N, C-alpha and C positions, 0 to 999 in steps of 0.2 A: 198164283198169288191171290189171296183173298182181299176183299174190299177192306176188311179190318187192317190187314197188313199195310195197304196203301195209305190208309188214313193215318196209321201210326207213323209211317215214314214222313208224312206231312206235318207231324208234330202234334197230332190230336191224342190226348191222353186216354188211358184205359177207362178212367171214370166216365169220360164223355162217350166213348164207344159203348160202354155198358148202358148208358142212359138212353141210347137210341137202339139198343137191342143187338148190337154188333159184337159178338164174342165168339170164341171158339167153342165147339161142342164140349160139354162137361167131361167127356170121356178122355180127353187128353189135355195136357198143359197148354197154355196159350203162348208161352214164350220160353226161349232157352238162351241163357248166357253160357256159352260153350268155350272150351279150350282155355280154361283158366287154371291158375294155381290157387285154388280156393282153400281157405283155412278159417275155421271158426271154433268156438268152444261149445260143447253140448251143455245140457242143463246141469250136469254134474261138474262142469268146469274142465272137462277133458278135451284135448285137441282133436279135431276132426278135419281131415283133408279131403278135397273133392276136385273134380275137373269140370263139372257142369252144374248149373243151377236152373231148375225148372220152376217157372212162375205161373200161377193161376191167373185167370182173367181179372180177378179183383186184387191183384198185386201181392199175393202171398206165396210163400215157398211151398211148392208141391213136392219137391224131392231134390236131394243132393245126389249127383251122379259121379261115379268113379269112371276110370278109363274103360273098364270092362262092361259097364252098363250100356245097353242099347239105347240110342237116342230115339225119341218119338218120330214117326214118319210124317205126321201132320202137325204143323206149328203155324201160328199167325206170323211169327218172326223169330229169327235166330241171329244172335250176335256172336261172331267169332272174335274173341279177345286176344288171340295169338299168345297165350301163355302168361297174360298179366296176372298179378297177384290180386285176389279178391278177398275182402274182409267184411265182416258185419260192420255197419255204421257205428260210430262211437256215440255214447250218451254222456253228456256233461251233467253230472248230478247236482251242480250248484252254479248257476250263472245269473246274470242280470241282463235280459235281452235288450230292453230299450236303452239302458245305460251304454251298452256296447255300441248301439247304433248312433246315439248322440255323441259319444266319444269320437266316433269316426267322422262326424260332420261338423263338430265344434272345435274349439281350440284344444289341442291335445298336447299335454306336456309330459306324457309318459316316457318319452325318449330323452328328456333333458337330463344331463349328467351333472349340472351345477346350477346354482341360482342365476349366474350370469347368462347361461344358455337359455334358461327359462325366460329371463327378461327379454332376450333377443327374440324368442319365439312370440312372446306376448306383443312386443312392439310391432313385429312384422304382421301379425294377425290383425291388430288394431288398424294399421295403415291400409291393409287390404280390404278391410270391412268398415269403412267410415259410416255406413248407414246404420250399423247396429247400435242401438241405444244402450245395451249392456254387452259387455264382453264376458261370455260364460264358457266354461270348459272344465278341464280337470286333468288328473293324472300325475300331479306333482308328488314328490317324495323327498322330504328333507334329509332322510337317512342316506339316500343315494347321493345327494349333494354333498354329504359330509359337512353339513352346515353347523351341527352341534346345537341347533335351536330351530324353532319354527320360523318361517318367513313372516314378515310384517307388512302392515298396510303401507308403511313408508317405503318399503322395497318396491311395491307396486306403483305408488304415487310418482316415483321417478320415471316410470315408463308410460303410464296412462293416468291422467288426472282429470280429463275433461268429461269422463263418463264412468259409471260404475263397472267394476270388474269383480267377478265372483267365480272362484275356481275350487273344485273339490279335490281333496287329497286322493291318491291312488286307490285307497281302500274305501273311499266314500264316507269315512267316519270323522272327517274334519273338512272345513272349507276356509278359504283365504280370500279376503276382500280388501279393496283399497278404501281410502277415506271417503270417496264418493259413494261407495256401496254402504258403508257404515252410516253415513249421513242420511241416505235414502231410507234406511231402516230405522232411523232414530236412535242409533246406538250411542251411548254416552258413558261417562265414568260411573253414572248411577245405574247402568244396566246390570241386572242380576242374572247370574247363571241359573238356568232352569234345572229341575231334577233330571238326572241322567245326562247332563251336559256341562260344558265348561267354556267360559269365555277366557281365552288367554289374555293376560294383561301385562303391561309394563308399568310397574307401580300401580296406580289406580286406573290408568287409561287402557281401554281395550287395544290390544296390539294388532288385531286384524285377523286372527285365526279363531274359529269357533268349532268346538269339538262336540260330536254326537248331537244330542238334543238341542244344543245351543245354535246349531246351524239354522234351525227354523226361524230364529230371530231376524235373520237377513233373508233367507229363502222366501219368506212370505211376500216380499216386495219384488222378487225377480219375475219378470214377465214369463208367463207360461207358453209353451209351444202350441201352435195351432194344430188342429187334428191332421191337416195335410202334412205338416212338418213331422208329426209323430209317425204317420204312415210311412213317410220317406225314411225316417230313422229306422223303423222296423225292417223295411226291405233291405236296407244297408246291413243291419245286423244279421238278417237271414242269410245274405250272400256270404258274409264273413264266416259264419258257422259252417255252412255247407262246404266252403273252400277248405276248411280244416278237417273235413270228413265227419262232422257232427251231424247226425241225422235226427237226433232228439235231444232235448235239453229240459232241465228243470228251470223254471223262471222263479227265482226266490224273491218275492216281494212285489207281486203284480198289483199295480194300482188300477182303479177303475178305467182311467183313460188308456192304460196299456191294454187292458182286456178288450176295450172297444176297438182299438187299432188291430189287434189280432183278429177280431171278428170281421171287421171291414175287409181285411186282407183275405180271410177265408171265404167270405161271401162272394168275392169276385174270382175265386179260384186261384189265388196267388200264394196261398199258404203252402210252403214246401217242407219246412222243418217241423218236426213234432214238438209240441210244447206241453210239458207237465207243469201247470200253473199252481203256484202257492200264493194265495192272496195276502196282501199287506194288511194283516190284522183281521180280527173276527168281523168287524163291521163290513169291510170290503167283501169278505167271503160270503156273508149273508146277502149282500146286495147283488152279487153275481149268481150264487148258487141257490139262494133261498133256503130251503130246509135241508140241504145237503149238497155234496159234490155234483157238478154238472155231469151229464153223459159225455162220452167221447164224441167229438164233432169232426166233420170234414174228413171222413175215413180215418179216424183215429189220429188226427193231427193236433187236436186241442182238447184239453180237459182241465178244469179247475177243481182240484181234489183236496187241497190242503190250505193251511194257514201258516204264515210266517210270523214269528214273534222274535223279539230281541231280549236277551238277558244281559248283554253288556256291549261294549264297543270293541275297538281293535287295539292290538299291541303297539302299532306304530305311533298312535296318538295318545298312548297310555290311557286308553279308555277300557281296555280289558280288565275285568274285575278279578283281583287277586286276593288270595288268603293272607298274604303278607305284602308289605309295601314294595314298590319297584326298587331294584338295586341302584338304578341311576337317577331315582327321584324319591328319596326316602319319605317325603311327605305325601306321596300319592299311592293309592291302591286301586285306581280305576273306579268304576261306578257300576252298580247294578241298576239296570233301567227300570226294573219292576220289583216291588217288594214280594216276599214269598207268597202272601195271600193273593196279591193281584195277579201274579203270573199263573197261579193255580186257577184262579177264576177264569182267566182267558183260555187256558188250556182245557179246562172243563167245559166251557161254553162251546169251544170248537169240537171237542170230542163228543159232546151230547148229540150233535147232528152228524156225526161220523166224518167230519173233516179230519184229515191227517194233520198232525201237529209237528211242525219243524221249528226248532228254537235255535237261534244264533247264540253260541256260547264259546268264547275264546279263552278267557282266564280260568284258572282252577277253581276259583270261588263260584263263578257263573256256572261252570259245568257241574259242580256239586249241587248247586241250587236246582238245576234242571233235573238231575238224576233223583234228587229228593222228591221233586214234584211228580215225576213219573212213578216212583215207588208208591207214593201215596194214592195216586189215581188209578193205577193198574187194577186194583181190586174192584173198583167201581166200573171202569170202562173196559170190559173184557172183550175177547175176540182178537182178531188180527188188526192191531192198531198201527204197528210199525212206527213208533215214536222216533222222530229224527232229532239228532243234535248236529247242528251245522258248524263245521270247523273243528271243534274239540281239539284245539291246538295245544293248550297248556293244561294238563290234567294232573292232579295229585296222584302219584302211583297207587295210593290206597283206594282211589276211586276207579281205577282201570277195570277191575273185575266186575264192577257194577254195570258196565256197558253190555255185558253178556246176559243181563237179566231183562225180562219184560219185552224182548224183541226189539231192543234199541238198535237203530241204524246210526253208525258213525259216518257222517257225510263230510269227507275230508278232501284236501287239495294238495297233492304232492308238490306243486311248484311253490307253494307258500313256504315249505321247509327250505328249499334252496334259496329263495329270495330273502327270507327273514332270519336265517340262521344266525348271522352275526348280530343282528338287532336283538334277537331273543336272548343271546348270551349277555348283551349289554343290559337289557331290561331286567333280567332275572338273575344273572350270575350262573355259572356252570353247575352249581350244586342243586339248582331247582329245575333242571331240565330232564329229569329221569322219565317224566311222563309227557314229554313234548313231542308232538307230531308222531305219535306212537302207533303206527299202522299195524305192525306185526302183533303188538300187544292186543290191539282190538280184535284181531282174528283169533289169537290164542284164547282170549276170554269169551269167545262165542258171539261177538257182535257182527252184524253185517257191515262190511266196509264198502262204501260207495265213493267213487272218485269223481271230481270235477275240477274246474279251474278257478271259479269265482270271477270269471271275466266280467268287466274289463280290468279288474285289479291285476290279473295275469292274462296273458294271451290265451285264447281258447284252443291251445295246441295240445291235443291228447298224446301225441308222440313224445313231446318234451316231458309231459307229466308221467307218461309210462316209463320213460328212461329214468327219471328221478326216483320213481317209486321202488325200483329194484336195485338202484345204486346208492341212493342217498347222496348223490353228487350233483353239482351244477354242470352246465354245458362245457366248462373248462376242466372238468374232472376233479373239482375241488369240493371238499377236502379229500386228500388221498385216503383211500379205503372207505370213504363214506362217513357222513356225520351221524354218530350213534348208529353204527351199521347193524346192530342187533334188531333195529326196527325196520330193516328192509323187508319187503315181501318178494315173492318169486315173480318172474316175468309173467307167468300165467295168472297168478293171483291178481296182479296189477291190471292185466288185460280184462279179466272178469269184472273188476271193480269199475272199469270204464264202459262196460257193456251190460252183461246180464244182471249184475248186482245193482247197477245204476237204474236199470229198468224196474227191478224188484223194489227199490227204494221209493219208486213212484207208483206202485201198484200197477205196473204195466208189463210185467214179465210174461203174461199170456199173449201179448200183442207184438212186442219187439224186444231186442236186446241180444239176440243170437240168430243164426241162420238155421232154422229147423222147420220141419213140416208144420204148416199152419201159422207160422210167424210172418209178419210183414216183411216183404223182400226189400229191406233197407240195407244197402251195402255200398262199399267204396272200392275203387280200383286204384292201386298204389304202385310205386316204382320199385318196391323191394319187399322181401319176405321179413316181417318184423320179428319172427321167431328165430331167424338166423342172423339178424343184424347185430352189430356191436352197439353199445349205447350211443356212441357218436353217430353211427349210421342210422340208428333208429330216429334220433332227433332230426336228421336230415331228410326223412321220408317225405315224399311229395304225393299229394292226392291228385290223381288224374281225372277221376270222375266220381260223382256222388249220385246215388240212386235212392229214391224213397218210394216205397210201395210199387216196386217194379218199373218205375219211370225215371229216366235220367233227368236230374234237376240241376246239375252243375257240372261243368267240365272246364279243365284248365285250358286257357286260350293259348 
């Protein structure tokens, strides 16, 4: 037994061992994960099976071994996994890290099935937290409640009236406050909706819900979390992601305070999940990266490489920007957040310093605007830009072929289709859904398809998203045959979209995303083979261990 082996058994990481000069000779691999039912995709998306994984001292894949391959005689350590299924770690191409953490530690209404249930949860939380000056949280969805309207301040006042309450909708594109919150923000009948936002009103009086940019009217007076509270929320989010087998994620909309929390965690050696950060706007990107993207930090665990912009809002709050009015609200077509010249200016400013540009676009008008901007700028900003369109949910069929031009990445979320199907039909009518959640069309037209969850809007569960992607059905198997089944992708295409393609979407394909020689040894051990499982079985898959860079960072207790 080597000293390095004993130290590792004591829980000391490979990075620490390397820092003190304790590593195996370069002639052989440092570690072996053996006796596994290993399965990965190669760089061409082909299935590769193996029974052993050799790992270098710096946490990279040295070799995939088959049964017939001789195992090295000298190793720092060997783990016999007794036939467990080993997969590459998943990559969530679109999530919101800090929001996930705060949702877990604040008032969470995501499971409420009715307004009355939400009220009961709010009342219980307020009673359990009498010291909190504001009640904050989120996760509500009036569509799930079958309410037929937005909730109101009066609904909240009957539960909590002695202090402000401020709760974000599940998609983060609307927030709901009680009368105390509106009073604290100075909201009156004379308050005007800002550009890119809407104050919901009953007659002339604000009703309590603020959509998109209008949320800032109240949010500006909500107490901000302390740095230690942010750090705690981040650690909670990291634990959740690792428990789902997510070893890397894009953080879409990193604020400066978020970045500082990531850095504080990395500085003390507690950063375990890999984060591809997209700054909230150009100003934040420049403050963090200066003249361009940051280098990879903490052994490839953190990099700010892009800018997140918004072209419109969300479908659930009727903020998605449409070419024609909503079927269930003929007077509304959503709203574009930025005029054509302004969004081009922001995209150009980001591209000038080689930041990757990722633009949120849900409605067909917003998607067309972003595609127009990319067409216009691709002649100026040449090279490998990988322009990203986030969500791309409702697209005019005439615009689908445009996703195959200029290296556009369609960053989409399969669970949104299963969650939003009925709402999308109500919002648009069935005749306008030909380009909705069009995953297969994206691939046919030559776009790169990267999958994520948009957590905490949806659970960061890649197995549920994987099943939805090749069935177009929800967990109950509805609708029979799949919703618009022509837009299903294959099981392997969906898996690649959650691994190799998601890494490519973040300029990280040379570092992680699959299990191949030279890639970071990021993998998970699960309780079944996902390529042999039925959709129901796939959704029930349990992650038993999560490894990042050849080190175990999470295990099921």
